[in-house]
C-alpha positions in Angstrom: 145.1 130.6 145.8 144.0 127.5 145.5 144.5 124.9 142.3 142.2 123.5 140.5 141.3 119.9 140.9 142.5 117.5 137.8 139.9 115.4 136.4 140.6 111.8 137.9 140.7 108.3 135.4 139.4 105.3 137.0 140.4 102.3 134.4 138.0 100.1 134.9 138.6 97.1 132.8 139.2 93.1 134.2 141.0 90.8 132.6 139.8 87.3 132.1 141.6 85.8 135.1 140.7 88.2 136.9 137.6 87.4 139.4 134.3 89.9 140.0 133.4 90.7 143.2 130.8 88.6 144.8 127.6 89.5 144.4 129.3 91.6 140.7 129.0 90.3 137.1 131.7 90.6 134.8 132.4 92.5 131.6 133.1 90.8 128.7 136.9 90.4 128.0 136.9 93.2 125.4 134.6 95.6 126.4 137.0 98.5 128.2 134.9 100.4 130.9 136.3 103.9 131.9 134.9 106.3 134.3 136.3 110.1 133.8 135.5 111.6 137.2 135.9 115.7 137.8 135.9 115.8 141.0 135.1 119.9 141.9 133.3 122.7 144.1 130.0 123.8 143.1 130.6 127.4 143.4 129.8 128.6 146.8 127.6 125.8 148.0 130.5 123.5 148.6 129.0 120.1 147.1 130.9 118.2 145.4 130.6 117.2 141.6 131.1 114.6 140.0 130.7 114.1 136.0 130.4 110.4 135.2 130.8 109.7 131.2 128.3 107.1 129.6 130.1 103.6 128.6 130.2 102.8 124.7 127.2 100.3 125.9 125.2 102.6 126.8 125.4 105.7 123.8 125.2 102.5 121.0 121.7 101.8 122.7 120.5 105.2 122.3 121.7 105.1 118.9 119.3 102.4 118.1 116.6 103.6 119.9 117.0 106.9 117.8 117.6 104.8 114.7 114.0 103.3 114.9 112.2 106.0 115.3 112.8 107.4 111.5 111.5 104.2 110.6 108.5 103.5 112.5 106.8 107.0 111.3 107.9 105.2 107.9 105.5 102.3 108.6 102.9 105.0 109.8 103.0 106.9 106.7 103.4 103.7 104.4 100.0 103.1 106.5 98.4 106.2 105.9 99.6 106.3 102.1 97.2 103.1 101.7 94.5 103.9 104.0 93.8 107.1 101.2 94.4 105.2 98.0 91.6 102.8 99.1 89.4 105.7 100.0 89.6 106.7 97.1 89.0 104.2 95.1 86.3 103.8 97.0 84.7 106.8 96.4 85.5 106.5 92.2 83.6 103.3 92.7 80.9 104.8 94.5 80.9 108.3 91.8 80.5 105.6 89.1 78.0 104.1 90.5 75.9 107.4 91.2 77.1 108.6 87.1 75.4 105.2 86.1 71.7 105.6 88.3 70.7 108.9 86.6 72.2 108.1 83.3 69.8 105.2 83.4 67.1 107.7 84.5 67.6 109.9 82.2 67.9 107.1 79.2 64.9 105.4 80.5 62.6 108.3 80.3 63.3 108.9 76.6 62.1 104.8 76.0 58.7 106.1 75.4 59.5 109.2 73.0 61.4 106.7 70.8 57.8 104.6 70.9 56.3 107.4 69.6 59.0 107.8 66.4 58.7 104.5 65.7 55.0 104.5 65.9 55.0 107.8 63.5 57.5 106.1 61.1 55.3 103.2 60.8 52.0 105.4 60.1 54.2 106.9 57.6 53.5 110.6 59.7 56.5 113.2 59.8 57.9 113.1 56.7 61.9 112.4 56.2 62.4 114.7 58.7 60.9 112.8 61.4 62.8 109.4 60.8 66.1 111.4 60.2 65.3 113.0 64.0 64.9 109.9 65.1 68.3 108.2 63.6 69.8 110.2 65.8 67.8 110.5 68.7 68.6 106.6 68.7 72.1 107.0 67.9 73.0 109.2 70.5 71.1 106.7 73.2 72.9 104.0 72.1 76.6 105.7 72.2 75.1 106.4 75.9 74.8 102.2 76.1 71.7 101.4 75.2 70.9 98.2 73.2 67.9 96.6 72.0 67.3 93.2 72.9 66.7 90.7 70.9 63.5 88.9 70.9 61.3 88.0 67.9 62.6 84.6 66.9 64.0 83.5 70.2 62.9 81.7 72.9 60.9 83.2 75.6 62.9 84.3 78.6 60.9 86.1 81.3 63.8 87.9 82.1 63.8 90.1 79.6 60.7 89.1 78.0 57.4 90.4 79.0 54.4 88.1 77.0 51.4 90.2 76.8 49.3 87.2 74.4 50.6 83.4 74.4 48.7 80.6 71.6 49.4 77.6 69.9 51.8 77.1 67.1 52.7 73.9 65.7 55.7 75.4 64.4 57.7 75.9 66.9 59.1 73.4 70.0 59.1 75.2 72.5 57.6 78.5 73.6 58.9 81.3 71.3 58.8 84.9 70.5 56.5 85.2 67.2 55.7 89.2 67.4 57.1 92.1 69.3 54.2 94.9 70.2 57.3 96.9 72.3 60.8 96.7 72.1 63.0 96.3 75.1 66.4 97.8 75.8 69.4 96.9 77.5 71.7 99.2 79.5 75.0 97.7 80.4 73.8 94.7 82.2 70.5 95.7 83.5 67.7 95.3 81.8 65.7 98.9 81.4 63.2 97.5 79.9 62.1 94.5 79.0 60.8 93.4 75.6 56.9 93.3 75.0 56.0 90.7 72.8 53.7 87.7 72.0 54.0 84.3 72.4 54.0 81.1 70.6 54.2 77.7 72.0 53.2 73.9 71.1 50.5 72.7 71.3 51.0 69.6 74.0 52.4 72.7 76.1 49.2 74.1 76.5 47.3 70.9 77.0 49.3 70.3 80.1 48.8 74.0 81.1 45.1 73.4 80.5 45.0 70.0 82.8 46.6 71.6 85.3 44.6 74.4 85.3 41.6 71.9 85.1 42.7 70.2 87.9 43.2 73.2 90.2 39.7 74.3 89.3 
């Protein structure tokens, strides 16, 4: 019976004084390259089987590649998390803007009701009950952000005032709100309804406007 072949160890270490073969690259002095060759027969085929172990340098490169893969996964996870956070903030802003628009539409439809309450109270109609309901309604709308536009005796501002009448007044030096026909309101930074006002203006302004109108005619 034939004895099994024993592995043959080949030491390929090179010293600094040993010159490499022509065309070969000499390994570094502190690197040991050892091959373990197991020559045997592959079953019944009769083929020679040779097993060669990987060198330490090749094993190190494989470990580095394996370590780099989790880092790439972590970077992808961080990017995905940042994208989701941006998406969440954008959706919150859109939902808040949608809620503000819906609230503005409802409050704007309530303004004529406030006008009717104020007209009834001014004419002494309804008694204390009407005034109490008016105050409660106005308080509820103010809690939602409704704020009255300051108009009376203020300088006329076409962004928040709507002039329905103008007249000369020697007591003013610039166009000024003389009276308020209908209250105006803010809702946050938005002008929900401008105040309808009567405007008093200095005589020289009125004369200049009259001259311009005559020239155009």
